[in-house]
N, C-alpha and C positions, 0 to 999 in steps of 0.2 A: 625502319624509316630514317633513323639517324645515319645509317650506313649509306643509304641512297643520297641523302643530302651531302654527306662528305664527298661522295664520288662526283656529284654535280659540281661542287665547289672546286675539286681538283681538276675537273675537265675545263671549267671556266678559267682557272689559273693557267693551265697548259695552253689554252687557246689564246689568252691574252699575251702570253710570252711569245708564242709563235707569230702572232699578228704584229706585235711590236718589232720583233726581230726582222721580219720580212719587210716591214715599212722602212726601217733604218737601212737595211741592205739595199733596197731599191733606191733610196734617196742618196746614199753616200758611197755605196759599193761595199761588198762583203768584207774586203780586207781592211777597210777603214773603220769598221765598227768593232768595238770591244764588248766582251761579255759583261763587263761592269756597266757599260752604257745601256745595254739591253735590259739588264736587271733594274737599273734605276728608272728607265723610261716605262717599264712594265709595272713598277711599283712593288717589286719583290726583292728579297734579299738574294745575294749571289748564291748562297748555299741552297736556297729554294730553287733557283733556276737549274743548278746542277743536279738537283734531285729529280728533275724532269728530263733534262738533257745533259748528258755527260760532257759535251763539248759544243763549241760554236758550230762545228761542222754538222753535228747531229741536228741542231736547230734548222740549218739550211736544208738538210736532206730529209727532214721529217715527212713520212708518208711516201717517200720515193721507192723504198724497197718493197718487193713482193715476197711471197713465201710459197712458190709452187711446190717445193718439196713437201711441205706440211700438208698441202692439199692431196698430194699423191699418197702420202703415208696415212692420212686419215680418211681415205675413201671408204665407202661402205662395201659390204660383201657383194661380190659379183660385179663391182664397178671397175672398169679398166682405168688405168692412169689418165689416158687422154679423155675418157668419158667424164671423169671427175673434174678435170681441168676445164673442159668445155662448159660443164654445168656451172662451175664457179664463175667463169668470166661472162657467161650468158646471164647469170643472176646479177652480176655487177652492172652490166650494161642496162638491164631492165630496171634496176632500182636506183641507179646512180643519178638520174636527172634531178631528183629532189634533194640530194645530199651534198652536191658539189659546190664549194665556194669558188666560183669561176675566177673572180678577181684575184683571190689569194693563190689559186692554182697557177694562173698565168704569171703572177708576180714571182712565184717560186721558180717557174721555168725560166723566166728572163734572168733572174739572179744567177741561177746555175749556169745558164748559157754564157753569161758575161764573166764567169770566174773559172779560169783554167784549173785551179786546184779542186773546185767542186766537180767539174766535168771528169777529172781523173778519179775522184772519189766515187762518182756514180758508176764509172767503168769497173772499179773494184767491187762495188756492191753487186753489180750484175754478174761479174765473174764468180763471186761467192755463191750467188743464187744458182748459177749454172752448175757449179761443182756439186752443191747439195742436191739439186734435182737429179743429176746423173746418178748419184748414190742411191737416191730413193727409187729411181726407175730400175736400177740394177737389182736392188733388193726385191722389188715387185716381180721381177722376172726370174728370181733365183739365180742371178748371175754374179760373178765377182764384182767387187766395188769399182774396179777400174775398167769394167767392160766397155769396149769401144762403141758398140751399138748404143748403149745407154748414154754415153757421152755425146755421140752424134745426135741422138734424139733430143737430149737436153739442150744442145746448142740450137736446134731447130725450134724447139718450143719457146725458149727464152727470146730468141730472135723474133719470133712471131708476136709474142707479148709486147716486146719493145716497139715493134712496128705499129701495132694496134694503138699503143699509147701515143706515139708520135702523130699518127693520123688524126686522133681525137684532138690533141693539142693544136695541130695545124688548123683544123676546122674552126676551133674557138678563136684562135688568133686572127683568122681570116674573116671573122665576123658572124659565123654561124651561131644560131641560138643554142643554148644548152640542150633544149629538147631535140633540135634537129641533129646536133652532133651525137647525142645519145642514141637516137634512132638509127643513124648510120653506123654507129659503133656496134649495135646489136647485129646488123647484117655482116659487118666485118668479122665479128667473132665467129659466126658460122662459116664464113669463107675460109678463115685462117685454120680452123680445126678440120674442115673438110680436106684442105690441102695436107695437113699433118696426118690425117687418118688414111687418106686415099691417094695422095700424090697429085701432082699437077695435071697429068694426063687424064685423070678421072673427073676433073672439074669442068665446068662449062667452058672456061677460058682455055682449057687445054685440048678441047675437042676440035677436030678439024671440020 
């Protein structure tokens, strides 16, 4: 019970730090805010902040990264890599409506979009995810780590995931409710993975 209480307190502290940082970034710009100012405004020591987030960049990018390689590596027996990824993102779309802090999410997107250094960092994160996914796909196929087919497939998968995220964010920014955006995301996930599994010509949009 005490362990559960400690975990809740840690999560509350983490959330307070991220919410404070995003508010300051949105008000003054990412580059103008220091780690000391974030810690003071959040009511924590600087060393405590660094225990949760090793850098200011980590604060801004918290929750941005995905780990599709881990999903592939941890898939159940008999489950294909694409099947495991489809199920993961299908589940995310189904349960996400009640768990998303829309205002915080959109604030983070705006802060990143307004900061060239963060945009570059996001690109680096995505490149790392693509590289790790390619290695996981190659291992699943019993191919060499630098297998070109695995690299091409990883590029398509990560590109599809990024596009799904962009479509979801765009709908929220355009005024769609979280429930509506989530419902449309569920359909988008199926479309994306149908394309990945069967190709454009096999989907309804590709039929003449």
